[in-house]
mmCIF file as gemmi writes it, N, C-alpha and C atoms, coordinates in Angstrom:
data_model
loop_
_atom_site.group_PDB
_atom_site.id
_atom_site.type_symbol
_atom_site.label_atom_id
_atom_site.label_alt_id
_atom_site.label_comp_id
_atom_site.label_asym_id
_atom_site.label_entity_id
_atom_site.label_seq_id
_atom_site.pdbx_PDB_ins_code
_atom_site.Cartn_x
_atom_site.Cartn_y
_atom_site.Cartn_z
_atom_site.occupancy
_atom_site.B_iso_or_equiv
_atom_site.pdbx_formal_charge
_atom_site.auth_seq_id
_atom_site.auth_asym_id
_atom_site.pdbx_PDB_model_num
ATOM 1 N N . MET Axp A 1 ? 41.683 22.785 -108.137 1 0 ? 1 A 1
ATOM 2 C CA . MET Axp A 1 ? 40.631 23.434 -107.376 1 0 ? 1 A 1
ATOM 3 C C . MET Axp A 1 ? 41.258 24.373 -106.367 1 0 ? 1 A 1
ATOM 4 N N . CYS Axp A 2 ? 40.575 25.432 -106.126 1 0 ? 2 A 1
ATOM 5 C CA . CYS Axp A 2 ? 41.094 26.354 -105.125 1 0 ? 2 A 1
ATOM 6 C C . CYS Axp A 2 ? 40.417 26.096 -103.796 1 0 ? 2 A 1
ATOM 7 N N . GLY Axp A 3 ? 40.879 26.738 -102.755 1 0 ? 3 A 1
ATOM 8 C CA . GLY Axp A 3 ? 40.401 26.485 -101.401 1 0 ? 3 A 1
ATOM 9 C C . GLY Axp A 3 ? 38.936 26.766 -101.213 1 0 ? 3 A 1
ATOM 10 N N . SER Axp A 4 ? 38.413 27.836 -101.79 1 0 ? 4 A 1
ATOM 11 C CA . SER Axp A 4 ? 37.009 28.177 -101.576 1 0 ? 4 A 1
ATOM 12 C C . SER Axp A 4 ? 36.09 27.194 -102.294 1 0 ? 4 A 1
ATOM 13 N N . SER Axp A 5 ? 36.505 26.699 -103.422 1 0 ? 5 A 1
ATOM 14 C CA . SER Axp A 5 ? 35.701 25.71 -104.144 1 0 ? 5 A 1
ATOM 15 C C . SER Axp A 5 ? 35.649 24.407 -103.359 1 0 ? 5 A 1
ATOM 16 N N . LEU Axp A 6 ? 36.766 24.051 -102.798 1 0 ? 6 A 1
ATOM 17 C CA . LEU Axp A 6 ? 36.82 22.825 -101.994 1 0 ? 6 A 1
ATOM 18 C C . LEU Axp A 6 ? 35.927 22.965 -100.768 1 0 ? 6 A 1
ATOM 19 N N . LYS Axp A 7 ? 35.921 24.134 -100.139 1 0 ? 7 A 1
ATOM 20 C CA . LYS Axp A 7 ? 35.07 24.356 -98.967 1 0 ? 7 A 1
ATOM 21 C C . LYS Axp A 7 ? 33.6 24.242 -99.346 1 0 ? 7 A 1
ATOM 22 N N . LYS Axp A 8 ? 33.225 24.763 -100.531 1 0 ? 8 A 1
ATOM 23 C CA . LYS Axp A 8 ? 31.841 24.683 -100.974 1 0 ? 8 A 1
ATOM 24 C C . LYS Axp A 8 ? 31.438 23.235 -101.22 1 0 ? 8 A 1
ATOM 25 N N . ILE Axp A 9 ? 32.328 22.451 -101.822 1 0 ? 9 A 1
ATOM 26 C CA . ILE Axp A 9 ? 32.03 21.041 -102.093 1 0 ? 9 A 1
ATOM 27 C C . ILE Axp A 9 ? 31.868 20.277 -100.779 1 0 ? 9 A 1
ATOM 28 N N . VAL Axp A 10 ? 32.758 20.545 -99.81 1 0 ? 10 A 1
ATOM 29 C CA . VAL Axp A 10 ? 32.679 19.869 -98.508 1 0 ? 10 A 1
ATOM 30 C C . VAL Axp A 10 ? 31.4 20.259 -97.807 1 0 ? 10 A 1
ATOM 31 N N . LYS Axp A 11 ? 31.01 21.525 -97.922 1 0 ? 11 A 1
ATOM 32 C CA . LYS Axp A 11 ? 29.797 21.994 -97.264 1 0 ? 11 A 1
ATOM 33 C C . LYS Axp A 11 ? 28.563 21.3 -97.85 1 0 ? 11 A 1
ATOM 34 N N . VAL Axp A 12 ? 28.531 21.153 -99.171 1 0 ? 12 A 1
ATOM 35 C CA . VAL Axp A 12 ? 27.407 20.491 -99.821 1 0 ? 12 A 1
ATOM 36 C C . VAL Axp A 12 ? 27.413 19.004 -99.485 1 0 ? 12 A 1
ATOM 37 N N . ALA Axp A 13 ? 28.571 18.362 -99.498 1 0 ? 13 A 1
ATOM 38 C CA . ALA Axp A 13 ? 28.665 16.927 -99.254 1 0 ? 13 A 1
ATOM 39 C C . ALA Axp A 13 ? 28.286 16.57 -97.819 1 0 ? 13 A 1
ATOM 40 N N . THR Axp A 14 ? 28.552 17.452 -96.88 1 0 ? 14 A 1
ATOM 41 C CA . THR Axp A 14 ? 28.243 17.165 -95.478 1 0 ? 14 A 1
ATOM 42 C C . THR Axp A 14 ? 26.981 17.865 -95.012 1 0 ? 14 A 1
ATOM 43 N N . LEU Axp A 15 ? 26.23 18.39 -95.961 1 0 ? 15 A 1
ATOM 44 C CA . LEU Axp A 15 ? 24.978 19.089 -95.675 1 0 ? 15 A 1
ATOM 45 C C . LEU Axp A 15 ? 25.183 20.277 -94.743 1 0 ? 15 A 1
ATOM 46 N N . GLY Axp A 16 ? 26.347 20.864 -94.805 1 0 ? 16 A 1
ATOM 47 C CA . GLY Axp A 16 ? 26.622 22.059 -94.013 1 0 ? 16 A 1
ATOM 48 C C . GLY Axp A 16 ? 26.965 21.789 -92.567 1 0 ? 16 A 1
ATOM 49 N N . LEU Axp A 17 ? 27.119 20.534 -92.197 1 0 ? 17 A 1
ATOM 50 C CA . LEU Axp A 17 ? 27.389 20.208 -90.799 1 0 ? 17 A 1
ATOM 51 C C . LEU Axp A 17 ? 28.819 20.501 -90.384 1 0 ? 17 A 1
ATOM 52 N N . VAL Axp A 18 ? 29.712 20.635 -91.355 1 0 ? 18 A 1
ATOM 53 C CA . VAL Axp A 18 ? 31.109 20.868 -91.014 1 0 ? 18 A 1
ATOM 54 C C . VAL Axp A 18 ? 31.299 22.269 -90.469 1 0 ? 18 A 1
ATOM 55 N N . ASP Axp A 19 ? 30.563 23.244 -91.001 1 0 ? 19 A 1
ATOM 56 C CA . ASP Axp A 19 ? 30.738 24.624 -90.583 1 0 ? 19 A 1
ATOM 57 C C . ASP Axp A 19 ? 30.031 24.945 -89.274 1 0 ? 19 A 1
ATOM 58 N N . MET Axp A 20 ? 29.223 24.029 -88.8 1 0 ? 20 A 1
ATOM 59 C CA . MET Axp A 20 ? 28.5 24.313 -87.558 1 0 ? 20 A 1
ATOM 60 C C . MET Axp A 20 ? 29.47 24.32 -86.387 1 0 ? 20 A 1
ATOM 61 N N . GLU Axp A 21 ? 29.277 25.269 -85.513 1 0 ? 21 A 1
ATOM 62 C CA . GLU Axp A 21 ? 30.091 25.31 -84.305 1 0 ? 21 A 1
ATOM 63 C C . GLU Axp A 21 ? 29.446 24.41 -83.264 1 0 ? 21 A 1
ATOM 64 N N . THR Axp A 22 ? 30.268 23.828 -82.429 1 0 ? 22 A 1
ATOM 65 C CA . THR Axp A 22 ? 29.722 22.992 -81.373 1 0 ? 22 A 1
ATOM 66 C C . THR Axp A 22 ? 29.059 23.886 -80.34 1 0 ? 22 A 1
ATOM 67 N N . PRO Axp A 23 ? 27.905 23.481 -79.832 1 0 ? 23 A 1
ATOM 68 C CA . PRO Axp A 23 ? 27.224 24.323 -78.844 1 0 ? 23 A 1
ATOM 69 C C . PRO Axp A 23 ? 28.019 24.373 -77.542 1 0 ? 23 A 1
ATOM 70 N N . LYS Axp A 24 ? 27.977 25.494 -76.922 1 0 ? 24 A 1
ATOM 71 C CA . LYS Axp A 24 ? 28.657 25.671 -75.647 1 0 ? 24 A 1
ATOM 72 C C . LYS Axp A 24 ? 27.841 24.984 -74.548 1 0 ? 24 A 1
ATOM 73 N N . PRO Axp A 25 ? 28.492 24.266 -73.662 1 0 ? 25 A 1
ATOM 74 C CA . PRO Axp A 25 ? 27.735 23.643 -72.571 1 0 ? 25 A 1
ATOM 75 C C . PRO Axp A 25 ? 27.222 24.727 -71.628 1 0 ? 25 A 1
ATOM 76 N N . PRO Axp A 26 ? 26.072 24.478 -71.01 1 0 ? 26 A 1
ATOM 77 C CA . PRO Axp A 26 ? 25.541 25.481 -70.089 1 0 ? 26 A 1
ATOM 78 C C . PRO Axp A 26 ? 26.46 25.613 -68.882 1 0 ? 26 A 1
ATOM 79 N N . SER Axp A 27 ? 26.495 26.802 -68.367 1 0 ? 27 A 1
ATOM 80 C CA . SER Axp A 27 ? 27.352 27.024 -67.202 1 0 ? 27 A 1
ATOM 81 C C . SER Axp A 27 ? 26.739 26.333 -65.987 1 0 ? 27 A 1
ATOM 82 N N . ALA Axp A 28 ? 27.581 25.845 -65.125 1 0 ? 28 A 1
ATOM 83 C CA . ALA Axp A 28 ? 27.123 25.147 -63.933 1 0 ? 28 A 1
ATOM 84 C C . ALA Axp A 28 ? 26.528 26.153 -62.946 1 0 ? 28 A 1
ATOM 85 N N . PRO Axp A 29 ? 25.445 25.766 -62.281 1 0 ? 29 A 1
ATOM 86 C CA . PRO Axp A 29 ? 24.863 26.688 -61.297 1 0 ? 29 A 1
ATOM 87 C C . PRO Axp A 29 ? 25.814 26.843 -60.112 1 0 ? 29 A 1
ATOM 88 N N . ASP Axp A 30 ? 25.69 27.959 -59.46 1 0 ? 30 A 1
ATOM 89 C CA . ASP Axp A 30 ? 26.522 28.211 -58.282 1 0 ? 30 A 1
ATOM 90 C C . ASP Axp A 30 ? 26.175 27.209 -57.188 1 0 ? 30 A 1
ATOM 91 N N . ALA Axp A 31 ? 27.192 26.758 -56.505 1 0 ? 31 A 1
ATOM 92 C CA . ALA Axp A 31 ? 26.981 25.815 -55.411 1 0 ? 31 A 1
ATOM 93 C C . ALA Axp A 31 ? 26.289 26.536 -54.259 1 0 ? 31 A 1
ATOM 94 N N . PRO Axp A 32 ? 25.327 25.852 -53.615 1 0 ? 32 A 1
ATOM 95 C CA . PRO Axp A 32 ? 24.657 26.518 -52.488 1 0 ? 32 A 1
ATOM 96 C C . PRO Axp A 32 ? 25.631 26.708 -51.339 1 0 ? 32 A 1
ATOM 97 N N . THR Axp A 33 ? 25.478 27.8 -50.687 1 0 ? 33 A 1
ATOM 98 C CA . THR Axp A 33 ? 26.349 28.072 -49.544 1 0 ? 33 A 1
ATOM 99 C C . THR Axp A 33 ? 25.841 27.272 -48.353 1 0 ? 33 A 1
ATOM 100 N N . GLN Axp A 34 ? 26.752 26.698 -47.619 1 0 ? 34 A 1
ATOM 101 C CA . GLN Axp A 34 ? 26.373 25.916 -46.46 1 0 ? 34 A 1
ATOM 102 C C . GLN Axp A 34 ? 26.32 26.825 -45.244 1 0 ? 34 A 1
ATOM 103 N N . SER Axp A 35 ? 25.241 26.691 -44.53 1 0 ? 35 A 1
ATOM 104 C CA . SER Axp A 35 ? 25.112 27.505 -43.332 1 0 ? 35 A 1
ATOM 105 C C . SER Axp A 35 ? 25.858 26.826 -42.194 1 0 ? 35 A 1
ATOM 106 N N . THR Axp A 36 ? 26.269 27.612 -41.257 1 0 ? 36 A 1
ATOM 107 C CA . THR Axp A 36 ? 26.976 27.063 -40.107 1 0 ? 36 A 1
ATOM 108 C C . THR Axp A 36 ? 25.986 26.324 -39.225 1 0 ? 36 A 1
ATOM 109 N N . PRO Axp A 37 ? 26.417 25.249 -38.587 1 0 ? 37 A 1
ATOM 110 C CA . PRO Axp A 37 ? 25.504 24.509 -37.715 1 0 ? 37 A 1
ATOM 111 C C . PRO Axp A 37 ? 25.015 25.395 -36.576 1 0 ? 37 A 1
ATOM 112 N N . THR Axp A 38 ? 23.756 25.249 -36.271 1 0 ? 38 A 1
ATOM 113 C CA . THR Axp A 38 ? 23.19 26.039 -35.183 1 0 ? 38 A 1
ATOM 114 C C . THR Axp A 38 ? 23.245 25.233 -33.89 1 0 ? 38 A 1
ATOM 115 N N . ALA Axp A 39 ? 23.169 25.925 -32.806 1 0 ? 39 A 1
ATOM 116 C CA . ALA Axp A 39 ? 23.195 25.263 -31.497 1 0 ? 39 A 1
ATOM 117 C C . ALA Axp A 39 ? 21.896 24.489 -31.313 1 0 ? 39 A 1
ATOM 118 N N . VAL Axp A 40 ? 21.987 23.248 -30.835 1 0 ? 40 A 1
ATOM 119 C CA . VAL Axp A 40 ? 20.821 22.407 -30.62 1 0 ? 40 A 1
ATOM 120 C C . VAL Axp A 40 ? 20.395 22.54 -29.171 1 0 ? 40 A 1
ATOM 121 N N . ASP Axp A 41 ? 19.111 22.611 -28.993 1 0 ? 41 A 1
ATOM 122 C CA . ASP Axp A 41 ? 18.553 22.728 -27.649 1 0 ? 41 A 1
ATOM 123 C C . ASP Axp A 41 ? 18.949 21.495 -26.834 1 0 ? 41 A 1
ATOM 124 N N . PRO Axp A 42 ? 19.517 21.688 -25.66 1 0 ? 42 A 1
ATOM 125 C CA . PRO Axp A 42 ? 19.933 20.522 -24.851 1 0 ? 42 A 1
ATOM 126 C C . PRO Axp A 42 ? 18.772 19.6 -24.493 1 0 ? 42 A 1
ATOM 127 N N . GLY Axp A 43 ? 17.573 20.147 -24.361 1 0 ? 43 A 1
ATOM 128 C CA . GLY Axp A 43 ? 16.407 19.319 -24.044 1 0 ? 43 A 1
ATOM 129 C C . GLY Axp A 43 ? 16.085 18.358 -25.184 1 0 ? 43 A 1
ATOM 130 N N . VAL Axp A 44 ? 16.229 18.84 -26.408 1 0 ? 44 A 1
ATOM 131 C CA . VAL Axp A 44 ? 15.968 17.991 -27.567 1 0 ? 44 A 1
ATOM 132 C C . VAL Axp A 44 ? 17.014 16.892 -27.658 1 0 ? 44 A 1
ATOM 133 N N . THR Axp A 45 ? 18.264 17.245 -27.417 1 0 ? 45 A 1
ATOM 134 C CA . THR Axp A 45 ? 19.339 16.268 -27.45 1 0 ? 45 A 1
ATOM 135 C C . THR Axp A 45 ? 19.128 15.194 -26.386 1 0 ? 45 A 1
ATOM 136 N N . GLN Axp A 46 ? 18.729 15.607 -25.196 1 0 ? 46 A 1
ATOM 137 C CA . GLN Axp A 46 ? 18.492 14.664 -24.107 1 0 ? 46 A 1
ATOM 138 C C . GLN Axp A 46 ? 17.309 13.762 -24.43 1 0 ? 46 A 1
ATOM 139 N N . ALA Axp A 47 ? 16.246 14.315 -24.981 1 0 ? 47 A 1
ATOM 140 C CA . ALA Axp A 47 ? 15.077 13.507 -25.322 1 0 ? 47 A 1
ATOM 141 C C . ALA Axp A 47 ? 15.424 12.481 -26.401 1 0 ? 47 A 1
ATOM 142 N N . ARG Axp A 48 ? 16.232 12.879 -27.383 1 0 ? 48 A 1
ATOM 143 C CA . ARG Axp A 48 ? 16.646 11.956 -28.446 1 0 ? 48 A 1
ATOM 144 C C . ARG Axp A 48 ? 17.477 10.814 -27.867 1 0 ? 48 A 1
ATOM 145 N N . GLU Axp A 49 ? 18.385 11.138 -26.967 1 0 ? 49 A 1
ATOM 146 C CA . GLU Axp A 49 ? 19.226 10.115 -26.345 1 0 ? 49 A 1
ATOM 147 C C . GLU Axp A 49 ? 18.392 9.18 -25.465 1 0 ? 49 A 1
ATOM 148 N N . ASP Axp A 50 ? 17.423 9.735 -24.73 1 0 ? 50 A 1
ATOM 149 C CA . ASP Axp A 50 ? 16.55 8.905 -23.891 1 0 ? 50 A 1
ATOM 150 C C . ASP Axp A 50 ? 15.722 7.945 -24.751 1 0 ? 50 A 1
ATOM 151 N N . GLU Axp A 51 ? 15.217 8.426 -25.877 1 0 ? 51 A 1
ATOM 152 C CA . GLU Axp A 51 ? 14.434 7.58 -26.772 1 0 ? 51 A 1
ATOM 153 C C . GLU Axp A 51 ? 15.293 6.457 -27.35 1 0 ? 51 A 1
ATOM 154 N N . ARG Axp A 52 ? 16.537 6.772 -27.707 1 0 ? 52 A 1
ATOM 155 C CA . ARG Axp A 52 ? 17.441 5.752 -28.248 1 0 ? 52 A 1
ATOM 156 C C . ARG Axp A 52 ? 17.705 4.682 -27.195 1 0 ? 52 A 1
ATOM 157 N N . ARG Axp A 53 ? 17.943 5.086 -25.966 1 0 ? 53 A 1
ATOM 158 C CA . ARG Axp A 53 ? 18.197 4.119 -24.882 1 0 ? 53 A 1
ATOM 159 C C . ARG Axp A 53 ? 16.962 3.269 -24.604 1 0 ? 53 A 1
ATOM 160 N N . ARG Axp A 54 ? 15.765 3.896 -24.634 1 0 ? 54 A 1
ATOM 161 C CA . ARG Axp A 54 ? 14.533 3.155 -24.375 1 0 ? 54 A 1
ATOM 162 C C . ARG Axp A 54 ? 14.312 2.089 -25.441 1 0 ? 54 A 1
ATOM 163 N N . ARG Axp A 55 ? 14.568 2.44 -26.709 1 0 ? 55 A 1
ATOM 164 C CA . ARG Axp A 55 ? 14.401 1.461 -27.784 1 0 ? 55 A 1
ATOM 165 C C . ARG Axp A 55 ? 15.422 0.332 -27.679 1 0 ? 55 A 1
ATOM 166 N N . ALA Axp A 56 ? 16.654 0.676 -27.316 1 0 ? 56 A 1
ATOM 167 C CA . ALA Axp A 56 ? 17.687 -0.346 -27.172 1 0 ? 56 A 1
ATOM 168 C C . ALA Axp A 56 ? 17.334 -1.307 -26.035 1 0 ? 56 A 1
ATOM 169 N N . ALA Axp A 57 ? 16.795 -0.769 -24.936 1 0 ? 57 A 1
ATOM 170 C CA . ALA Axp A 57 ? 16.426 -1.616 -23.805 1 0 ? 57 A 1
ATOM 171 C C . ALA Axp A 57 ? 15.222 -2.488 -24.148 1 0 ? 57 A 1
ATOM 172 N N . ALA Axp A 58 ? 14.298 -1.946 -24.941 1 0 ? 58 A 1
ATOM 173 C CA . ALA Axp A 58 ? 13.109 -2.712 -25.31 1 0 ? 58 A 1
ATOM 174 C C . ALA Axp A 58 ? 13.467 -3.875 -26.226 1 0 ? 58 A 1
ATOM 175 N N . ALA Axp A 59 ? 14.45 -3.681 -27.097 1 0 ? 59 A 1
ATOM 176 C CA . ALA Axp A 59 ? 14.863 -4.757 -27.996 1 0 ? 59 A 1
ATOM 177 C C . ALA Axp A 59 ? 15.515 -5.865 -27.201 1 0 ? 59 A 1
ATOM 178 N N . GLY Axp A 60 ? 16.404 -5.508 -26.3 1 0 ? 60 A 1
ATOM 179 C CA . GLY Axp A 60 ? 17.055 -6.478 -25.442 1 0 ? 60 A 1
ATOM 180 C C . GLY Axp A 60 ? 17.855 -7.511 -26.197 1 0 ? 60 A 1
ATOM 181 N N . ALA Axp A 61 ? 18.414 -8.451 -25.46 1 0 ? 61 A 1
ATOM 182 C CA . ALA Axp A 61 ? 19.212 -9.506 -26.056 1 0 ? 61 A 1
ATOM 183 C C . ALA Axp A 61 ? 18.371 -10.743 -26.325 1 0 ? 61 A 1
ATOM 184 N N . GLY Axp A 62 ? 17.124 -10.766 -25.879 1 0 ? 62 A 1
ATOM 185 C CA . GLY Axp A 62 ? 16.266 -11.934 -26.043 1 0 ? 62 A 1
ATOM 186 C C . GLY Axp A 62 ? 15.987 -12.282 -27.496 1 0 ? 62 A 1
ATOM 187 N N . SER Axp A 63 ? 16.005 -11.286 -28.347 1 0 ? 63 A 1
ATOM 188 C CA . SER Axp A 63 ? 15.688 -11.569 -29.739 1 0 ? 63 A 1
ATOM 189 C C . SER Axp A 63 ? 16.846 -12.235 -30.47 1 0 ? 63 A 1
ATOM 190 N N . THR Axp A 64 ? 18.032 -12.239 -29.88 1 0 ? 64 A 1
ATOM 191 C CA . THR Axp A 64 ? 19.175 -12.836 -30.557 1 0 ? 64 A 1
ATOM 192 C C . THR Axp A 64 ? 19.548 -14.194 -29.989 1 0 ? 64 A 1
ATOM 193 N N . ILE Axp A 65 ? 19.057 -14.545 -28.829 1 0 ? 65 A 1
ATOM 194 C CA . ILE Axp A 65 ? 19.388 -15.832 -28.214 1 0 ? 65 A 1
ATOM 195 C C . ILE Axp A 65 ? 18.305 -16.838 -28.603 1 0 ? 65 A 1
ATOM 196 N N . LEU Axp A 66 ? 18.686 -17.879 -29.338 1 0 ? 66 A 1
ATOM 197 C CA . LEU Axp A 66 ? 17.718 -18.836 -29.84 1 0 ? 66 A 1
ATOM 198 C C . LEU Axp A 66 ? 17.634 -20.1 -28.995 1 0 ? 66 A 1
ATOM 199 N N . THR Axp A 67 ? 18.537 -20.305 -28.067 1 0 ? 67 A 1
ATOM 200 C CA . THR Axp A 67 ? 18.494 -21.481 -27.196 1 0 ? 67 A 1
ATOM 201 C C . THR Axp A 67 ? 18.55 -21.026 -25.753 1 0 ? 67 A 1
ATOM 202 N N . GLY Axp A 68 ? 18.234 -21.936 -24.858 1 0 ? 68 A 1
ATOM 203 C CA . GLY Axp A 68 ? 18.305 -21.622 -23.443 1 0 ? 68 A 1
ATOM 204 C C . GLY Axp A 68 ? 19.702 -21.911 -22.906 1 0 ? 68 A 1
ATOM 205 N N . ALA Axp A 69 ? 19.816 -21.898 -21.584 1 0 ? 69 A 1
ATOM 206 C CA . ALA Axp A 69 ? 21.105 -22.125 -20.95 1 0 ? 69 A 1
ATOM 207 C C . ALA Axp A 69 ? 21.585 -23.553 -21.154 1 0 ? 69 A 1
ATOM 208 N N . GLY Axp A 70 ? 20.669 -24.502 -21.348 1 0 ? 70 A 1
ATOM 209 C CA . GLY Axp A 70 ? 21.029 -25.908 -21.53 1 0 ? 70 A 1
ATOM 210 C C . GLY Axp A 70 ? 21.417 -26.25 -22.964 1 0 ? 70 A 1
ATOM 211 N N . GLY Axp A 71 ? 21.28 -25.318 -23.873 1 0 ? 71 A 1
ATOM 212 C CA . GLY Axp A 71 ? 21.623 -25.608 -25.259 1 0 ? 71 A 1
ATOM 213 C C . GLY Axp A 71 ? 20.499 -26.343 -25.967 1 0 ? 71 A 1
ATOM 214 N N . LEU Axp A 72 ? 20.831 -27.045 -27.036 1 0 ? 72 A 1
ATOM 215 C CA . LEU Axp A 72 ? 19.834 -27.804 -27.782 1 0 ? 72 A 1
ATOM 216 C C . LEU Axp A 72 ? 19.581 -29.132 -27.096 1 0 ? 72 A 1
ATOM 217 N N . ASN Axp A 73 ? 18.301 -29.515 -26.994 1 0 ? 73 A 1
ATOM 218 C CA . ASN Axp A 73 ? 17.932 -30.771 -26.351 1 0 ? 73 A 1
ATOM 219 C C . ASN Axp A 73 ? 17.505 -31.823 -27.351 1 0 ? 73 A 1
ATOM 220 N N . THR Axp A 74 ? 17.431 -31.491 -28.617 1 0 ? 74 A 1
ATOM 221 C CA . THR Axp A 74 ? 16.992 -32.443 -29.635 1 0 ? 74 A 1
ATOM 222 C C . THR Axp A 74 ? 18.202 -32.941 -30.41 1 0 ? 74 A 1
ATOM 223 N N . THR Axp A 75 ? 18.019 -34.098 -31.052 1 0 ? 75 A 1
ATOM 224 C CA . THR Axp A 75 ? 19.11 -34.629 -31.861 1 0 ? 75 A 1
ATOM 225 C C . THR Axp A 75 ? 19.086 -33.993 -33.242 1 0 ? 75 A 1
ATOM 226 N N . ALA Axp A 76 ? 20.227 -33.934 -33.85 1 0 ? 76 A 1
ATOM 227 C CA . ALA Axp A 76 ? 20.331 -33.334 -35.169 1 0 ? 76 A 1
ATOM 228 C C . ALA Axp A 76 ? 19.785 -34.289 -36.219 1 0 ? 76 A 1
ATOM 229 N N . GLN Axp A 77 ? 19.178 -33.738 -37.255 1 0 ? 77 A 1
ATOM 230 C CA . GLN Axp A 77 ? 18.682 -34.561 -38.35 1 0 ? 77 A 1
ATOM 231 C C . GLN Axp A 77 ? 19.838 -34.794 -39.314 1 0 ? 77 A 1
ATOM 232 N N . THR Axp A 78 ? 20.34 -36.042 -39.317 1 0 ? 78 A 1
ATOM 233 C CA . THR Axp A 78 ? 21.495 -36.35 -40.158 1 0 ? 78 A 1
ATOM 234 C C . THR Axp A 78 ? 21.164 -37.409 -41.195 1 0 ? 78 A 1
ATOM 235 N N . GLY Axp A 79 ? 19.923 -37.474 -41.623 1 0 ? 79 A 1
ATOM 236 C CA . GLY Axp A 79 ? 19.51 -38.48 -42.599 1 0 ? 79 A 1
ATOM 237 C C . GLY Axp A 79 ? 20.051 -38.187 -43.981 1 0 ? 79 A 1
ATOM 238 N N . GLN Axp A 80 ? 19.708 -39.082 -44.907 1 0 ? 80 A 1
ATOM 239 C CA . GLN Axp A 80 ? 20.16 -38.936 -46.293 1 0 ? 80 A 1
ATOM 240 C C . GLN Axp A 80 ? 19.534 -37.714 -46.933 1 0 ? 80 A 1
ATOM 241 N N . LYS Axp A 81 ? 20.292 -37.057 -47.807 1 0 ? 81 A 1
ATOM 242 C CA . LYS Axp A 81 ? 19.755 -35.931 -48.564 1 0 ? 81 A 1
ATOM 243 C C . LYS Axp A 81 ? 18.807 -36.468 -49.626 1 0 ? 81 A 1
ATOM 244 N N . THR Axp A 82 ? 17.8 -35.703 -49.921 1 0 ? 82 A 1
ATOM 245 C CA . THR Axp A 82 ? 16.863 -36.1 -50.965 1 0 ? 82 A 1
ATOM 246 C C . THR Axp A 82 ? 17.012 -35.178 -52.143 1 0 ? 82 A 1
ATOM 247 N N . LEU Axp A 83 ? 16.592 -35.63 -53.294 1 0 ? 83 A 1
ATOM 248 C CA . LEU Axp A 83 ? 16.703 -34.852 -54.506 1 0 ? 83 A 1
ATOM 249 C C . LEU Axp A 83 ? 15.752 -33.663 -54.464 1 0 ? 83 A 1
ATOM 250 N N . LEU Axp A 84 ? 16.276 -32.469 -54.6 1 0 ? 84 A 1
ATOM 251 C CA . LEU Axp A 84 ? 15.499 -31.23 -54.614 1 0 ? 84 A 1
ATOM 252 C C . LEU Axp A 84 ? 14.609 -31.091 -53.393 1 0 ? 84 A 1
ATOM 253 N N . GLY Axp A 85 ? 15.014 -31.643 -52.301 1 0 ? 85 A 1
ATOM 254 C CA . GLY Axp A 85 ? 14.285 -31.484 -51.065 1 0 ? 85 A 1
ATOM 255 C C . GLY Axp A 85 ? 12.977 -32.236 -50.99 1 0 ? 85 A 1
ATOM 256 N N . ALA Axp A 86 ? 12.705 -33.134 -51.934 1 0 ? 86 A 1
ATOM 257 C CA . ALA Axp A 86 ? 11.429 -33.881 -51.958 1 0 ? 86 A 1
ATOM 258 C C . ALA Axp A 86 ? 11.435 -35.009 -50.965 1 0 ? 86 A 1
């Protein structure tokens, strides 16, 4: 067999998929240009900082302290474990 006959047989056997070229991937879009940071109004910055401080003061440390200065006044439950908590 000669080369062209072999190519025809391969083309028929593979339903012509061998001669297909692979599609080119689409080109990537251009990256957006980043603008330079603009100057922030000092009043806005101060108001944001004041709001953060107000929220921090409102939360306080009371929400994290679960006992008083005397500690726990009750005895610990040290009884036998039960099956599946029943």
